[in-house]
N, C-alpha and C positions, 0 to 999 in steps of 0.2 A: 460859181459855178466853178469842177475843176478843171484843167486845162487838159491836157491831152496829156503833156509831160507827166500833170503831177499822178492823172489816173494811173498811169503803167505804173509809176511807182509805187503807190498803195496794192495795186494788183500783183504785182511781184512779191512785196513783205505778204499781203493774204496766202496768197500761192504758198509761199515757204511754209509757215506756219501751218496752214492747211494738210500738208504733204506730212509734217514732222507730226502732227495731231492723231488724223486718219490713215494714215498710209495712206491714201491716194495716191495716182503716179501723176506726172508731172503732166499730162496730156489730158489727162478726164481737169483737172482742176481747173487750167489751162483754159479749157475750151468753155466750163461752165463760166468762169467769171469773164472770158469774152462775149459769151452772147447773152449772159442772166444777170449779171452787175451792171451795176445803175444808178444811179445816185438820191434816187426817190424808194429805193428794195434797200439799202444798207442799215445798216449803224456799226462804227466802228471809235473803238475807244482807242486812244493814243497817251501815253506816259510819257513824258521828257522826250519827246519828237518821236516812238516807237511805235508801233503799233502793238497793242497787247492782248486783242480782243475783237470781233465781231459778230454780226451774224447778217443773213438774210431773208427776206421775206416775201414771199412772191403771190398774188390777188388769183384766186379761180372762184369760177362761176357753177355750180352744180347742173343749177338752173331753178331750185327753193330757194336757195340763197348765195352769198359772196361770203367767201372766207379768203383769210391767208395763209400759205403755208412754210413757218418756222424751217428754214435749213442752212448748217454749217455754224451750231450754236461755237464760236471757237474763244478760250480764256488762254494765256499760255501759262507754262505751271509757275510760275513767281505770283502770278495774281491769281489764282484760282482761290476761291473761298473768304474771296471780299466780296463777295454781293456785285461785282460787275456785270456777270451773264447774267442774274434777276432783275439787274437794273436795264440793260440792256431789251431784254423780253419785254417788259414794265413800256420800254418807250418803245417800243416797234404796236402793243395794244392798242398803245392810245394812239398812237398813227391810224390802225384798224379802224379802230372804232370812232372815228372823224371822218372816215371813209364809209362808214354805213354796212362793215362788216358787221356779221352775227357771232364769228368763230375765228379761230386763232386755232390750228393746229399742226403736228407736227406725229414724227413716227420716232420712238427712242427703245433702244433693243433691248438696254441690259435694264434691267430691276431696280437696280438705283438709281441708274437716270430718270426711271415713268415716278419711282418714288418722291424725287429732289421735283419732277415737275406737277406731280398732285398736289406738292406745297402751294404750288399758285394757282389751285383751284385747273387742272387739266385731269380731264377721263376719259376713256372709252365709251363710247354712245354704239359701236358694235364689235363682235371678235373675229369678224370679214377681214382677212389682210385686206390692205389696199395700194395698188399700184401708183406710181406717183415716177413721172418722167417730164422730161421738155419736150418740147413741140418739135424739136430736130431728132427728139430718140435717145437722148440724154437720159440717166438713168438717176433719178431723186431719191432710193431709196434701196433699199437691201436685195440682198441675190439673193436668201432666204427668204422665200414669199411667206412664211410662221411668222416672220419677227417686224412683219410693214402692219401692226395692230396701230390704227390712227388713234391720238389723243387729241382728242378739243376742248377749249378753253371757252367759255362765253366771255369777246369782249365790249357785246352791244348789247345792254340786257333786253334794254326795249325794243330791238326790232326781232331778239330771242323768242320773246314771251307774245310779240304780237304772233308768230309764226306755229308758237305753241297753239294761242287762241283758235289760232285759222283749221289746228288743226282736233280740237279739242272745244269746242262751241259748252258742252255741259261743263268743263272747269270752272271752280270758282275758289278762288283765294286770294288772300292778302301777304303780300312778303314785303318786307324792309330791306336791302340791298347794301351788304355788303364790303367792297372791293377798296383795297387797300391798293393797287397798284392801278387802276381805270377809276380815278374820283369821279370821273363822270356818271359813273355810271349809280353812286351813290345817292339814291333815290328810295317812295315808298312804290309799289305796284300793286294795281288791285287787277283780278282777271276776271272775265264776269259774262258771260253772252257772248263769246268771241268776241271780249275787245279787252283793251289794257287802257287801262288809265292811271298814270305818273302824276307826284305829288312829294312835297317836301317838307310835309308839315300833317300835323295831327295824324303822329300814326304809329304810339309807341307800342299801341296792344300789335302790330303785327307780328309774323316770326321772321324773325332777324335769319336769315339765311347767305353762305360764302357762296362764290362762284361752282365753286364745286358740290355745295350742296343742292344748290339750283340747278343743275346739269344733271345729279341723281335721282332728286325726285321728282324732277320734273322735266322726263328727257324727251327729249323726240325722236321719229325715228329715222336712218340715218344708212343710208344701202347706198352711198357714194363706196362704188369698188374700185374708179378708175381716176384720175385726176392728172391735165395734161397741163404743163407751165409752159406759158409761151413766152417767146424768146423777151427782150429789153429791147424796147427797141430806142429809146437813147444807151447800150450797152458797147456801140460798133465806137 
Protein backbone atom coordinates (compact mmCIF):
# COMPACT_ATOMS: atom_id res chain seq x y z
CA UNK A 1 0.00 0.00 0.00
CA UNK A 2 1.30 3.44 -0.88
CA UNK A 3 2.27 5.74 1.97
CA UNK A 4 0.66 9.15 2.15
CA UNK A 5 3.78 10.91 0.89
CA UNK A 6 4.20 8.59 -2.10
CA UNK A 7 0.54 9.03 -3.08
CA UNK A 8 0.99 12.81 -2.85
CA UNK A 9 4.02 12.65 -5.15
CA UNK A 10 2.21 10.37 -7.57
CA UNK A 11 -0.84 12.62 -7.74
CA UNK A 12 1.37 15.67 -8.26
CA UNK A 13 3.04 13.96 -11.24
CA UNK A 14 -0.28 12.78 -12.69
CA UNK A 15 -1.80 16.25 -12.25
CA UNK A 16 0.99 17.93 -14.20
CA UNK A 17 0.76 15.43 -17.08
CA UNK A 18 -3.05 15.63 -17.12
CA UNK A 19 -3.08 19.43 -17.28
CA UNK A 20 -0.51 19.50 -20.08
CA UNK A 21 -2.31 16.81 -22.08
CA UNK A 22 -5.96 17.80 -21.70
CA UNK A 23 -5.71 21.49 -20.79
CA UNK A 24 -7.86 21.13 -17.67
CA UNK A 25 -7.10 23.54 -14.85
CA UNK A 26 -5.34 22.49 -11.68
CA UNK A 27 -8.42 22.88 -9.47
CA UNK A 28 -10.40 20.38 -11.57
CA UNK A 29 -7.60 17.82 -11.85
CA UNK A 30 -6.63 18.00 -8.18
CA UNK A 31 -10.27 17.70 -7.10
CA UNK A 32 -10.64 14.61 -9.28
CA UNK A 33 -7.48 12.99 -7.97
CA UNK A 34 -8.29 13.79 -4.35
CA UNK A 35 -11.80 12.37 -4.50
CA UNK A 36 -11.67 9.64 -7.15
CA UNK A 37 -8.11 8.32 -7.39
CA UNK A 38 -7.32 5.13 -5.44
CA UNK A 39 -4.93 2.20 -5.50
CA UNK A 40 -7.57 -0.12 -6.92
CA UNK A 41 -8.82 2.04 -9.80
CA UNK A 42 -5.64 3.38 -11.36
CA UNK A 43 -2.98 1.94 -13.63
CA UNK A 44 0.31 3.83 -13.73
CA UNK A 45 3.34 3.16 -15.92
CA UNK A 46 6.74 4.51 -14.86
CA UNK A 47 9.99 4.61 -16.82
CA UNK A 48 13.28 5.38 -15.08
CA UNK A 49 11.37 6.46 -12.00
CA UNK A 50 9.09 8.92 -13.82
CA UNK A 51 5.36 8.62 -14.53
CA UNK A 52 4.87 8.30 -18.30
CA UNK A 53 1.30 6.98 -18.58
CA UNK A 54 -1.80 6.31 -16.52
CA UNK A 55 -5.53 5.76 -16.59
CA UNK A 56 -8.40 5.37 -14.13
CA UNK A 57 -11.49 3.18 -14.24
CA UNK A 58 -14.62 3.55 -12.15
CA UNK A 59 -17.21 0.85 -11.52
CA UNK A 60 -20.92 1.65 -11.79
CA UNK A 61 -24.19 -0.27 -11.68
CA UNK A 62 -27.04 0.38 -14.12
CA UNK A 63 -29.45 -1.99 -12.40
CA UNK A 64 -29.19 -4.44 -15.32
CA UNK A 65 -25.43 -4.88 -15.27
CA UNK A 66 -22.19 -3.59 -13.79
CA UNK A 67 -19.53 -1.92 -15.91
CA UNK A 68 -16.48 0.29 -15.48
CA UNK A 69 -15.92 3.71 -16.97
CA UNK A 70 -12.40 4.29 -18.32
CA UNK A 71 -11.31 7.88 -17.81
CA UNK A 72 -8.24 10.03 -18.42
CA UNK A 73 -6.08 7.73 -20.56
CA UNK A 74 -2.75 9.57 -20.81
CA UNK A 75 0.68 8.81 -22.27
CA UNK A 76 3.41 11.46 -22.39
CA UNK A 77 4.46 12.37 -25.98
CA UNK A 78 7.81 10.55 -25.97
CA UNK A 79 6.15 7.17 -25.33
CA UNK A 80 3.08 7.49 -27.55
CA UNK A 81 2.74 4.85 -30.22
CA UNK A 82 4.66 2.28 -28.19
CA UNK A 83 1.63 0.25 -27.10
CA UNK A 84 1.63 1.47 -23.49
CA UNK A 85 -1.94 2.79 -23.58
CA UNK A 86 -3.26 -0.40 -25.18
CA UNK A 87 -1.48 -2.43 -22.51
CA UNK A 88 -2.99 -0.33 -19.72
CA UNK A 89 -6.48 -0.72 -21.17
CA UNK A 90 -5.97 -4.47 -21.47
CA UNK A 91 -4.83 -4.62 -17.84
CA UNK A 92 -7.83 -2.62 -16.66
CA UNK A 93 -10.25 -4.80 -18.61
CA UNK A 94 -8.75 -7.98 -17.15
CA UNK A 95 -9.52 -6.57 -13.69
CA UNK A 96 -13.07 -5.75 -14.79
CA UNK A 97 -13.50 -9.31 -16.04
CA UNK A 98 -12.39 -10.69 -12.68
CA UNK A 99 -14.83 -8.39 -10.88
CA UNK A 100 -17.72 -9.65 -13.01
CA UNK A 101 -18.32 -6.46 -14.99
CA UNK A 102 -19.97 -6.97 -18.38
CA UNK A 103 -18.61 -3.87 -20.10
CA UNK A 104 -15.79 -1.41 -20.20
CA UNK A 105 -17.20 1.95 -21.24
CA UNK A 106 -15.64 5.25 -22.29
CA UNK A 107 -16.28 8.45 -24.21
CA UNK A 108 -13.99 9.46 -27.09
CA UNK A 109 -14.85 12.79 -28.68
CA UNK A 110 -12.45 12.62 -31.65
CA UNK A 111 -13.07 10.35 -34.64
CA UNK A 112 -9.42 9.25 -34.65
CA UNK A 113 -9.77 8.09 -31.04
CA UNK A 114 -13.05 6.31 -31.75
CA UNK A 115 -11.37 4.46 -34.61
CA UNK A 116 -8.44 3.53 -32.37
CA UNK A 117 -10.71 2.19 -29.65
CA UNK A 118 -12.64 0.23 -32.30
CA UNK A 119 -9.47 -1.78 -32.96
CA UNK A 120 -9.79 -3.02 -29.35
CA UNK A 121 -13.44 -4.02 -29.73
CA UNK A 122 -15.20 -0.85 -28.55
CA UNK A 123 -18.44 0.13 -30.30
CA UNK A 124 -21.49 2.31 -29.71
CA UNK A 125 -24.67 0.60 -28.52
CA UNK A 126 -26.74 3.77 -28.75
CA UNK A 127 -26.48 7.23 -30.29
CA UNK A 128 -28.08 8.76 -27.21
CA UNK A 129 -25.57 10.99 -25.37
CA UNK A 130 -24.54 9.86 -21.90
CA UNK A 131 -23.82 12.22 -19.03
CA UNK A 132 -21.15 11.06 -16.60
CA UNK A 133 -20.45 12.86 -13.34
CA UNK A 134 -19.13 12.21 -9.88
CA UNK A 135 -21.35 11.96 -6.84
CA UNK A 136 -20.07 15.40 -5.82
CA UNK A 137 -21.10 16.89 -9.18
CA UNK A 138 -17.68 16.80 -10.87
CA UNK A 139 -18.02 16.36 -14.63
CA UNK A 140 -16.50 13.27 -16.22
CA UNK A 141 -17.56 14.08 -19.78
CA UNK A 142 -17.60 16.85 -22.39
CA UNK A 143 -19.38 20.18 -22.12
CA UNK A 144 -20.82 19.52 -25.59
CA UNK A 145 -23.30 16.75 -24.84
CA UNK A 146 -23.45 15.75 -28.52
CA UNK A 147 -19.91 14.40 -28.14
CA UNK A 148 -20.84 12.15 -25.22
CA UNK A 149 -21.56 9.00 -27.21
CA UNK A 150 -20.54 6.03 -25.10
CA UNK A 151 -18.38 3.27 -26.54
CA UNK A 152 -18.76 -0.16 -24.95
CA UNK A 153 -16.48 -3.18 -24.96
CA UNK A 154 -17.45 -6.64 -23.71
CA UNK A 155 -15.10 -7.66 -20.90
CA UNK A 156 -16.95 -10.75 -19.62
CA UNK A 157 -18.41 -12.75 -22.50
CA UNK A 158 -20.28 -15.34 -20.43
CA UNK A 159 -22.10 -12.68 -18.40
CA UNK A 160 -22.83 -10.67 -21.55
CA UNK A 161 -24.35 -13.66 -23.33
CA UNK A 162 -26.36 -14.55 -20.22
CA UNK A 163 -27.86 -11.06 -20.30
CA UNK A 164 -28.49 -11.32 -24.04
CA UNK A 165 -30.10 -14.76 -23.67
CA UNK A 166 -32.35 -13.54 -20.85
CA UNK A 167 -33.69 -10.87 -23.21
CA UNK A 168 -33.84 -13.08 -26.32
CA UNK A 169 -35.14 -16.49 -25.31
CA UNK A 170 -35.63 -17.36 -28.98
CA UNK A 171 -31.93 -16.90 -29.79
CA UNK A 172 -29.96 -19.98 -30.81
CA UNK A 173 -26.33 -19.72 -31.93
CA UNK A 174 -22.80 -20.98 -31.27
CA UNK A 175 -19.66 -18.84 -31.24
CA UNK A 176 -15.96 -19.35 -30.69
CA UNK A 177 -14.79 -16.18 -28.99
CA UNK A 178 -11.28 -14.89 -29.67
CA UNK A 179 -10.05 -12.14 -27.34
CA UNK A 180 -6.42 -11.09 -27.59
CA UNK A 181 -6.75 -8.61 -24.71
CA UNK A 182 -8.65 -10.75 -22.17
CA UNK A 183 -7.61 -14.40 -22.60
CA UNK A 184 -10.08 -15.52 -19.91
CA UNK A 185 -12.85 -14.90 -22.46
CA UNK A 186 -11.40 -17.34 -25.00
CA UNK A 187 -13.88 -20.23 -25.15
CA UNK A 188 -16.82 -21.64 -27.07
CA UNK A 189 -20.31 -20.46 -26.19
CA UNK A 190 -23.68 -21.97 -27.06
CA UNK A 191 -26.83 -19.89 -26.61
CA UNK A 192 -30.21 -21.61 -26.72
CA UNK A 193 -33.56 -21.39 -24.90
CA UNK A 194 -32.41 -18.52 -22.72
CA UNK A 195 -29.31 -20.33 -21.46
CA UNK A 196 -25.58 -20.20 -22.11
CA UNK A 197 -23.21 -23.15 -22.12
CA UNK A 198 -19.44 -22.71 -22.14
CA UNK A 199 -16.82 -25.20 -23.30
CA UNK A 200 -13.22 -25.13 -24.45
CA UNK A 201 -13.28 -28.11 -26.79
CA UNK A 202 -15.00 -29.59 -29.86
CA UNK A 203 -16.12 -26.30 -31.35
CA UNK A 204 -14.16 -26.04 -34.60
CA UNK A 205 -17.43 -25.61 -36.50
CA UNK A 206 -18.53 -22.64 -34.36
CA UNK A 207 -18.50 -19.16 -35.83
CA UNK A 208 -15.38 -17.27 -34.77
CA UNK A 209 -16.05 -13.82 -33.35
CA UNK A 210 -14.00 -10.97 -31.94
CA UNK A 211 -15.30 -8.65 -29.17
CA UNK A 212 -16.49 -5.98 -31.60
CA UNK A 213 -18.16 -8.51 -33.89
CA UNK A 214 -20.08 -10.11 -31.03
CA UNK A 215 -21.25 -6.76 -29.70
CA UNK A 216 -22.53 -5.61 -33.11
CA UNK A 217 -23.97 -8.99 -34.20
CA UNK A 218 -25.81 -9.68 -30.95
CA UNK A 219 -26.35 -6.24 -29.39
CA UNK A 220 -28.34 -5.62 -26.25
CA UNK A 221 -30.56 -2.60 -25.82
CA UNK A 222 -28.72 -0.06 -23.71
CA UNK A 223 -30.66 2.98 -22.55
CA UNK A 224 -28.10 4.35 -20.10
CA UNK A 225 -28.26 8.16 -20.27
CA UNK A 226 -26.69 9.16 -16.95
CA UNK A 227 -23.93 7.62 -14.86
CA UNK A 228 -22.96 8.74 -11.36
CA UNK A 229 -19.49 7.75 -10.23
CA UNK A 230 -19.10 7.35 -6.46
CA UNK A 231 -16.13 8.92 -4.72
CA UNK A 232 -13.34 6.56 -3.77
CA UNK A 233 -13.49 5.51 -0.14
CA UNK A 234 -9.71 5.12 -0.09
CA UNK A 235 -8.87 8.35 -1.89
CA UNK A 236 -8.47 10.53 1.18
